[in-house]
C-alpha positions as CSV (number, residue, x, y, z in Angstrom):
1,M,40.5,-22.1,30.5
2,K,40.8,-21.3,26.8
3,A,44.5,-20.9,26.3
4,L,45.5,-24.1,24.5
5,L,43.8,-23.3,21.3
6,L,46.3,-20.5,20.9
7,S,49.4,-22.4,22.0
8,S,50.6,-23.3,18.5
9,L,49.6,-19.8,17.3
10,L,51.8,-18.1,19.8
11,F,54.9,-20.1,18.8
12,L,54.1,-19.6,15.1
13,A,53.7,-15.9,15.6
14,T,57.3,-15.7,16.9
15,A,58.6,-18.1,14.2
16,C,59.8,-20.3,17.0
17,A,62.8,-18.1,17.2
18,L,62.2,-16.8,20.7
19,K,60.8,-18.4,23.8
20,P,57.4,-16.8,24.7
21,T,57.8,-14.6,27.8
22,S,55.5,-13.9,30.7
23,Q,57.7,-11.2,32.2
24,Y,55.1,-8.5,31.7
25,D,52.2,-10.5,33.3
26,V,50.5,-8.9,36.3
27,F,50.3,-10.9,39.6
28,Q,48.5,-9.4,42.6
29,E,47.3,-10.8,45.8
30,R,43.8,-9.8,44.7
31,A,42.3,-8.7,41.3
32,Q,42.3,-4.9,41.2
33,L,38.9,-4.0,39.8
34,P,37.7,-2.5,37.6
35,Q,41.2,-1.9,36.1
36,E,41.8,-5.6,35.5
37,E,39.1,-5.5,32.8
38,A,41.3,-3.2,30.7
39,P,44.0,-4.7,28.5
40,H,47.1,-5.6,30.4
41,V,50.1,-4.1,28.6
42,R,52.2,-6.8,26.9
43,N,50.3,-9.6,28.6
44,S,51.4,-13.0,27.4
45,L,47.8,-14.1,26.8
46,E,44.4,-12.7,27.9
47,W,40.8,-12.7,26.8
48,W,37.2,-11.4,27.2
49,Y,34.9,-14.3,26.6
50,F,31.1,-14.6,26.2
51,T,29.1,-17.8,25.9
52,G,25.4,-18.5,26.5
53,Q,22.0,-19.2,25.2
54,L,19.4,-16.8,23.9
55,R,15.8,-17.3,22.9
56,D,13.7,-15.8,20.2
57,K,11.1,-13.6,22.0
58,A,8.4,-14.4,19.4
59,T,8.9,-18.2,18.8
60,G,10.8,-19.4,21.9
61,E,13.5,-21.0,19.8
62,T,16.9,-21.1,21.5
63,F,20.4,-20.4,20.0
64,G,23.9,-20.6,21.3
65,V,26.5,-17.8,21.1
66,E,30.3,-17.7,21.5
67,Y,32.1,-14.4,21.1
68,V,35.6,-13.8,22.3
69,F,38.5,-11.3,21.9
70,F,42.0,-12.6,22.6
71,H,45.0,-10.3,23.2
72,F,48.5,-11.7,23.3
73,N,52.1,-10.6,23.2
74,P,54.5,-13.6,23.0
75,T,57.8,-11.7,23.0
76,G,56.9,-8.6,25.0
77,K,57.3,-6.5,21.9
78,K,54.4,-6.9,19.5
79,D,50.7,-7.2,20.2
80,W,48.4,-9.7,18.5
81,Q,44.6,-9.9,18.6
82,M,42.2,-12.7,17.6
83,V,38.4,-12.9,17.5
84,N,36.3,-16.1,17.5
85,F,32.5,-15.9,16.8
86,A,30.2,-18.9,16.7
87,L,26.4,-19.5,16.5
88,T,24.6,-22.7,17.2
89,D,21.1,-23.3,15.8
90,P,19.8,-26.6,17.4
91,Q,16.5,-26.3,15.5
92,Q,18.3,-26.6,12.1
93,K,21.2,-28.6,13.5
94,R,23.6,-26.0,12.1
95,F,26.8,-24.7,13.6
96,R,28.6,-21.7,12.0
97,Y,31.7,-19.8,13.0
98,D,34.1,-17.1,11.9
99,Y,37.5,-15.9,13.1
100,K,40.5,-13.7,12.4
101,V,43.9,-13.2,13.9
102,E,46.2,-10.3,13.2
103,S,49.2,-8.3,14.5
104,L,48.4,-4.9,15.8
105,P,50.2,-1.7,14.7
106,Q,50.7,-0.6,18.3
107,L,50.3,-1.9,21.9
108,L,46.8,-2.0,23.3
109,A,46.4,0.7,25.9
110,P,45.1,-0.2,29.4
111,T,42.0,2.0,29.1
112,L,38.4,1.7,30.2
113,P,35.7,1.4,29.0
114,L,36.7,-1.3,26.7
115,N,36.7,-0.6,23.0
116,L,38.0,-3.7,21.3
117,L,37.8,-3.8,17.5
118,M,38.7,-6.0,14.6
119,A,37.7,-5.7,10.9
120,K,37.4,-8.5,8.4
121,S,36.2,-8.4,4.8
122,G,34.4,-5.1,5.3
123,Q,32.8,-6.1,8.6
124,Q,33.7,-4.7,12.0
125,W,33.6,-6.9,15.1
126,S,33.4,-4.9,18.4
127,L,33.2,-5.2,22.2
128,S,32.7,-2.1,24.2
129,G,31.7,-1.3,27.8
130,Q,32.8,-2.4,31.3
131,E,31.8,-4.1,34.6
132,G,29.0,-6.2,33.1
133,S,27.5,-3.6,30.8
134,Y,28.6,-4.4,27.3
135,H,27.7,-4.0,23.6
136,L,28.6,-6.9,21.4
137,Q,28.4,-6.5,17.6
138,A,29.6,-8.8,14.9
139,R,28.7,-10.2,11.4
140,M,30.2,-13.3,9.9
141,T,32.0,-13.1,6.6
142,T,32.4,-16.9,6.1
143,A,28.6,-17.6,6.3
144,A,26.1,-15.0,5.1
145,G,23.2,-13.9,7.3
146,Q,24.8,-14.6,10.7
147,A,25.2,-11.6,13.1
148,I,24.7,-10.4,16.7
149,N,23.9,-7.0,18.1
150,L,23.6,-7.5,21.9
151,I,23.4,-5.4,25.1
152,T,24.2,-6.9,28.5
153,T,23.7,-5.8,32.1
154,P,24.7,-7.8,35.3
155,A,22.0,-10.1,36.7
156,K,24.3,-11.2,39.5
157,P,27.5,-9.7,41.1
158,I,30.9,-10.3,39.9
159,L,32.4,-13.7,40.8
160,L,36.1,-13.8,41.8
161,H,37.4,-17.3,41.2
162,G,39.8,-18.6,43.8
163,G,38.2,-16.0,46.2
164,T,40.7,-13.4,45.0
165,G,40.3,-13.2,41.2
166,Y,43.3,-15.5,40.8
167,E,43.0,-19.2,40.1
168,Q,45.9,-21.5,41.0
169,Y,46.1,-24.3,38.4
170,G,48.2,-26.7,40.5
171,P,51.9,-26.3,39.7
172,V,51.1,-25.3,36.1
173,A,50.0,-21.6,36.4
174,R,48.4,-18.8,38.4
175,A,46.1,-16.8,36.2
176,G,43.8,-13.9,36.8
177,Y,40.2,-15.1,36.5
178,Y,36.8,-13.6,37.3
179,S,33.3,-13.9,35.7
180,Y,30.0,-12.3,35.4
181,P,28.1,-15.7,35.5
182,R,24.8,-14.1,34.5
183,L,24.5,-11.2,32.1
184,A,21.0,-10.3,31.2
185,T,21.2,-9.9,27.5
186,A,18.8,-8.5,24.8
187,G,19.1,-7.4,21.2
188,T,19.1,-9.0,17.8
189,L,20.5,-12.2,16.5
190,E,20.5,-12.8,12.8
191,I,20.8,-16.5,11.8
192,G,20.2,-17.9,8.4
193,G,19.4,-14.4,7.2
194,K,16.5,-14.0,9.6
195,V,16.7,-11.2,12.2
196,R,15.3,-12.2,15.6
197,Q,14.6,-10.2,18.7
198,V,16.3,-12.3,21.5
199,E,16.8,-12.3,25.2
200,G,18.6,-14.5,27.7
201,E,21.7,-14.7,29.9
202,L,25.3,-14.9,28.8
203,W,28.3,-16.1,30.9
204,Y,31.3,-13.7,30.7
205,D,34.9,-14.8,31.6
206,R,37.8,-12.5,32.0
207,Q,41.3,-14.1,32.2
208,W,44.9,-13.0,31.9
209,N,48.5,-14.3,32.5
210,C,47.6,-17.5,30.6
211,N,50.7,-18.2,28.4
212,S,52.3,-20.3,31.1
213,V,49.6,-23.0,31.0
214,M,50.4,-24.0,27.4
215,A,52.0,-27.4,26.7
216,K,51.5,-29.8,23.8
217,D,50.7,-32.7,26.1
218,T,48.1,-30.8,28.1
219,G,44.3,-30.9,27.4
220,W,41.6,-28.8,29.0
221,D,38.0,-29.4,29.8
222,W,35.9,-26.4,31.0
223,I,32.2,-26.3,31.9
224,S,30.0,-23.4,32.9
225,I,26.5,-24.1,34.2
226,Q,23.6,-21.7,34.9
227,L,20.8,-23.5,36.8
228,D,17.2,-22.4,36.6
229,Q,16.1,-23.1,40.2
230,P,17.9,-22.6,42.4
231,R,19.6,-19.7,40.4
232,E,23.1,-21.0,41.0
233,E,26.2,-21.2,38.9
234,I,29.0,-23.7,38.6
235,M,32.4,-23.5,36.9
236,A,34.5,-26.6,36.7
237,Y,37.7,-27.5,34.8
238,Q,40.1,-30.4,34.4
239,L,43.6,-30.5,33.0
240,H,44.9,-33.7,31.5
241,N,48.5,-34.5,30.8
242,K,48.3,-36.9,27.9
243,A,51.9,-38.0,28.3
244,T,51.8,-39.0,32.0
245,G,48.1,-39.6,32.5
246,E,48.0,-37.2,35.4
247,S,45.1,-34.8,35.8
248,L,44.1,-31.9,38.1
249,G,40.9,-29.9,38.5
250,G,39.1,-27.2,40.3
251,G,36.2,-24.8,40.0
252,T,33.6,-22.6,41.7
253,H,30.1,-22.9,43.1
254,Y,28.1,-19.6,43.2
255,S,25.0,-19.8,45.3
256,A,21.6,-18.2,44.9
257,R,22.7,-15.9,47.8
258,N,25.9,-15.0,45.9
259,Q,28.2,-17.1,48.2
260,N,31.4,-18.0,46.4
261,T,32.8,-21.5,47.2
262,H,36.0,-22.7,45.7
263,L,35.9,-26.3,44.5
264,A,39.1,-28.4,44.8
265,A,39.6,-31.4,42.6
266,A,38.5,-33.7,45.5
267,D,35.2,-31.7,45.8
268,F,33.6,-32.9,42.5
269,Q,33.6,-35.8,40.1
270,L,33.4,-35.1,36.3
271,E,32.8,-38.3,34.4
272,P,32.5,-38.6,30.6
273,L,29.6,-40.8,29.6
274,D,29.9,-40.7,25.8
275,Y,32.3,-39.6,23.0
276,W,32.1,-38.2,19.5
277,V,34.7,-38.4,16.8
278,S,35.0,-35.3,14.5
279,P,34.8,-36.4,10.9
280,R,36.9,-33.3,10.1
281,S,39.8,-33.3,12.6
282,R,39.5,-36.9,13.7
283,Q,39.7,-35.7,17.3
284,R,37.8,-37.7,19.9
285,Y,35.8,-35.5,22.3
286,P,33.8,-36.4,25.4
287,I,30.2,-35.5,24.4
288,K,28.2,-36.2,27.6
289,W,29.2,-35.8,31.2
290,R,28.0,-36.6,34.7
291,L,29.0,-33.9,37.3
292,R,28.6,-34.7,41.0
293,I,29.3,-32.1,43.8
294,P,28.4,-33.9,47.0
295,S,29.0,-30.9,49.3
296,Q,26.5,-28.9,47.4
297,G,24.0,-31.8,46.8
298,Y,24.3,-31.8,43.0
299,D,24.2,-34.8,40.6
300,L,24.0,-33.4,37.1
301,T,24.1,-34.6,33.5
302,I,25.4,-32.2,30.8
303,E,24.6,-33.0,27.2
304,P,25.1,-31.0,24.0
305,V,22.1,-29.9,21.9
306,M,24.0,-31.3,18.9
307,P,27.4,-33.2,18.6
308,N,29.2,-31.1,16.0
309,Q,30.1,-27.8,17.6
310,E,33.8,-28.0,16.7
311,L,35.8,-25.0,15.4
312,S,38.6,-25.7,13.0
313,L,40.9,-22.7,12.5
314,R,43.4,-22.5,9.7
315,L,46.1,-19.9,10.6
316,F,48.9,-18.5,8.6
317,K,48.3,-21.2,6.0
318,A,50.6,-23.4,8.0
319,I,48.6,-24.8,11.0
320,N,45.2,-26.0,11.9
321,L,43.7,-25.6,15.4
322,H,40.7,-27.6,16.5
323,Y,38.6,-27.2,19.6
324,W,35.0,-28.0,20.7
325,E,32.9,-25.3,22.3
326,G,29.2,-26.0,22.5
327,M,25.7,-25.2,23.7
328,C,24.5,-27.9,26.2
329,T,21.5,-28.7,28.4
330,V,21.7,-29.7,32.1
331,K,19.4,-31.9,34.1
332,G,19.7,-33.8,37.3
333,T,19.0,-33.4,41.0
334,H,19.9,-30.9,43.8
335,H,19.5,-32.6,47.2
336,G,17.3,-35.1,45.5
337,Q,15.0,-32.6,43.8
338,P,14.9,-32.3,40.0
339,V,16.8,-29.3,38.5
340,T,17.4,-28.1,34.9
341,G,19.7,-25.5,33.4
342,H,22.0,-24.3,30.6
343,S,25.6,-25.0,30.0
344,Y,28.6,-24.2,27.7
345,V,31.5,-26.6,27.5
346,E,34.9,-26.2,26.0
347,I,37.3,-29.0,25.2
348,T,40.8,-28.5,23.8
349,N,43.8,-30.5,22.7
350,R,42.2,-33.9,22.5
351,S,43.9,-37.0,20.9
352,E,43.5,-37.6,17.2
353,V,41.8,-40.9,16.2
354,K,43.4,-42.7,13.4
355,K,41.3,-43.0,10.3
356,P,39.8,-46.5,9.8
357,R,41.3,-48.6,7.0
358,S,38.0,-49.6,5.6
359,K,35.7,-47.3,3.6
360,T,33.0,-47.6,6.2
361,R,32.6,-44.4,8.2
362,T,32.6,-44.5,12.0
363,A,29.3,-44.4,13.7
364,A,30.0,-41.0,15.2
365,A,30.7,-39.5,11.8
366,T,27.5,-41.0,10.4
367,V,25.3,-39.8,13.2
368,T,26.7,-36.2,13.0
369,A,26.8,-35.8,9.2
370,A,23.8,-33.5,9.3
371,G,25.6,-31.2,11.8
372,Q,28.4,-30.2,9.5
373,Q,29.1,-26.6,8.9
């Protein structure tokens, strides 16, 4: 889930005068494909979300990509759109990102193929295509020499979370959710001004009806995993109520034979092993995890390629939003045999750590100084 990073934005967009509405959200017994990929008219909050790792075909160096279009209509009257674009370069320990949010002159039409666009400082960001075949194109304006031009095709069939394309988040929400967990991807990635021919596999999430999950006391952890051998995928999430200490979770295991298995909270254990404090936001993020799924024979460790992959978004000159979304590695065992893989992790709405009274920086800030944007 990615909704919480937009919670404050939605209330700000309506000047807090009206309670955000979900009366136009679409609830079915089963996701209606391919039409669910099109924008949902007046949807409270939905997105088209790409994350993953690409490698330079010439050098073998790897890079992380996050690219997402958000569409939301808090009042049922006016559409808004937001784009987030981030690149991770673990070789140079650099993390760069760009974003924009704006109101739209008219409602997004529920048409396919997708043709989502946003312009910023003379650059146009775009997402076009449908059903796993997409064209992603963007260039950062905040950091020169950072761009993507990528083409994707499905490497595995579509994955309907919850078995129906609707995920039940306990008593909190019921949101539409499906993925293409492996999109074969090729094209160019420009990073640090150098254009590279890249290839790899992205993970694509499509979600809608997400406004109802938002609450100031709720934090989300979300993990996607693509294993090398066996070629299996795992999605896991946890919600944390910071006020009550309660939590709930769920997820999906997608086998090498394309078998879709829902994971209830009792089916897995996700344990944080280490933490990192952002020197910018002072938020404390889990930074290493152990994931165990006994029914599937998995015992995995997920670790970021670098600690500082935090996005800090300043919106409307009145509010700052912070979340961590990063490129990670996976290693562990599957039925006792060693396995490796790739992962992307998102963490939102974490607690802020008070600044130390002394002039001495925290160990976490010292270690990650080289990873600053």
